[in-house]
N, C-alpha and C positions, 0 to 999 in steps of 0.2 A: 647617426645615419641609419643604422639597423632598425632603431625604433620608428623612425619616419617611414621606412619602407614597410614595416609591419602595419603601421597605421594606415598607410595608403592601400595596402592589400585588404585590410578590414573594411575600409570605406568602399572599395570597389566591389567586394562581396555583397555588402549591404545594398549597393545600387543595383546589382544584378538580381538579387532576391526581390527587391522592391519592384523591379521591372517584371519579374516572373509572376508576382502576385497580381499586379495590375493586368497583365496579359491574360492570366487564367480567369480572373474574376470578370473581365470584360468580354472575353470571347470563348471561354471554355477550352482553350488550347490544350490538347493532350500533351504536347511537347513541354509547355510551361508547367503543367501538372507534374510530369515526370521529373522535371528539373527540381521542383519543390520537394518531391518525395526523396530524391537522392540527397539533397542538401540537408534535410531534417532526419534522415535515416539513423544517424547516431543516437537520436533520442530513443528510438526503439530498442537499440542494444543496451542503452543505459537503464531503461525501465525493466527490460527483461532480466538484466543482471541482478537488479535489486529484488525482483520478485522471486528469482530462482534460488536465492539463499535459503537453505533449509528444506527445499523441496526434495522428494525422493529422487534418487539417481536415474530412475526410469523416465523422469520428465526431462526431456532434452531441451537445453536452452535454445537450440535452433528452432524448436517448435514454438517456444514462447515468443521468439523474434517474429516468426511467421504470423502468429496470432496478433502481435502488436502492430504489424504493418497495416492490417485492416483498420486498426484504431487511428493510425497516422493518416491514412487516406481519408477516413471519415472526418478527421479534424481539418484537413486541408480543404475538403469539399464544403464544410460548414462554417469555417472561420471567416470572420469579417475583419479585414485589415484595419478598418477605421475604428475598431473598438479599442478601449483603453488597456485591455488585458494583452500581455505578451503571448505570441503564438506558442512559444515553448511551454508556458504554464498551462495553456488551454490544451495543448496536444498531449502532454504527459498524463493528464487525467484521463483522456480518452484512450490512450495507448494502454494504460494500466487497466482500465475498464474492459477493454477488448480481451486482454490476456486473462483476467479473472473470469470473465464470462465463459471463455473456452475451457478453462480449468474446471468450472462447475459442470459443464456439459459432459466432460469425460469422467466426472466423479472420481477424481484422483486421490481423495482422502479415504483410506481404509475405514470401514464401518467401526472396527474396534477402536480406532483412534478417535473417531467422532464420539463414540460412546464414552470414552475416558474423558474427553474434553467436557462433555455435558455433565458427567458425574461430578467433576471438580467444580464446575461453574455452579451447580446446584448446591454443593457444600458451602461455597463462598457466600452465595445468596442467603442460605438458611442461617449461617452463623452470623453474618453481618446484621441480619434482621434481629436476631436474638441478643447479640452482644452490643449492638449499636457502635461497632468499630470494625476495623479490618482484622479478621482472625489471623492468628499466627500459623505457621506451617504445622506446628504440633497439633493445634486445634483442628485444622482441616484434616490432617491425617487421622486423628482420632474419630472425627465425624464419619470418615469414609471407611474406618475399620482397617487401615493399613499403616505401615510404618512410615516414618519420615523419609527414609531412604527410598522407599517405593514411591512416595509422593514426588520426590525429586526426579525419579525416572519418568513419572507421568508428565512432569513439566517439560522434560527434554523431548518426549515423544510427541507432545501436542504443539510444540513450538512451530512446526511446519504448518499446522492448521492455522495458527494465529497470524502467520506472515501474510496470508491472503484473507482470512476471515474478517479481520478488523476492517480492512478496506471494503469488504463486501457490506459490512454493517453501516459504514459511514458514508460511502459514496452515494450521491443523490440519484434517485430514479431507478426503476427496474426492480426485479426480484432481489430482495435483500440489499437494495441500493445499487446493484450492478446494472449499468446501462451505457451503451455507446451511442444512444440516440437522444435527440432533443437538446436544445440549449435555450438560452434566453435569460431574462432577469430572474425568473423564479428559480431556475437551476443554479444560477450564480449565487443567489441568496442562500439556498439550501447548502451549497458548498461552504460558504462562510460559516453558517450555523454548525455544520459538521466539524469544522476546524475548532470552533469554540467548545463544542461538546467534547472533542478529543482532548483539548487543552485542559479543560476542567477535570476530566477523568484522570489524566496523567498527574495532575497536581495532588490527587488523593493518594497516589502511590508512595511507598517508602523507598529510600535508596537501598540497593542499587537499581531497582526496577525503574524508578523515575528517570535516573540518569541515562539508562540504556535507551528507553523509548524517546527521550528528548533528543539524544544524539542521532537516533535512527530516523525519526520523523521530521525533525526540524533542522538538523545539521547535515542530513543527507549521507551520514556514514553507513557503511555496511556493518553487519554484525562482526565480521572478522576484524575490521578496523577498530570497532569499539572494544573488542576483546583485547587487542593489542594495547589500546590506550589504558584500559583498566587492569591490564596484566592478569587476565584470567584465561583459563583454557577454553577451547571451543565448546566442549561439552558443558562446562559451567555457564558459558554465555547463553547457550540454548535453554538451560534450566531457568536462568534469570528471565530470559525473553518469554519463555512459555508461561511462567508464573504471572508475569505482568499482563500478558495477553488474556489469560483466563480471568484475572481480576477485572480487567477492563470490560471483557465480554459479559461478565456477571453483572457489572454495574449498568452497562448499556442495555442489557436485556430487561432491566427493571424499568426502563423508560416507558411511559404510556404509549409511545408511538412505535415501539420496537416490535419486530416480528421474529418468530422462531424460525430456525433453519428448517 
């Protein structure tokens, strides 16, 4: 009986949402639009929560949510219910794009951290070109003239850069791929190509970096959840993630169509 009641409630919600979509797209009803925003607002909190992991404490998650709301509204305005893609999938991309775009505007990443990220990326690129393989941590540290323990600290410091920067590089449209405008067949195709590029790059990683990024990007786990699953400390998880992101950025920056920050 309880299952039947739950199913009835789910179907009723679907009918209400379908009616709101029809009403909004046919008449532009502000009331219908507000109803859709309220219904899909949990998507904003979900995306903001994932983006906030690893960001400096001065970046308030409430601010990320407010940035994301603009992406949700934009998604509702531009979405075509008759399309084969689910609205949630369509909206998450735009919500994330809106948040990342605002983060870029406030230039939240310290210049010192950006400089460290670039120096490690350049070391990876140089060594991979000369060695024709992925360099070890010891080789990267030697190339940079630092100790391996210092390199691990670098990985942890730049992990917050990677959390947003990879999405910047892979999202279609706009500066560094960040855009909350435009849609259509070309953008959808570029989105699929981006997924393929990311998948191919992740395959090149060694464990545990490959495992971490697979769980993060394809299984939807947070870094904290991945850390629990792998039984590693939070600081170690950020080291692994930071290293993976720098390797990926190094490879992606070598693409003919890539652009520098």
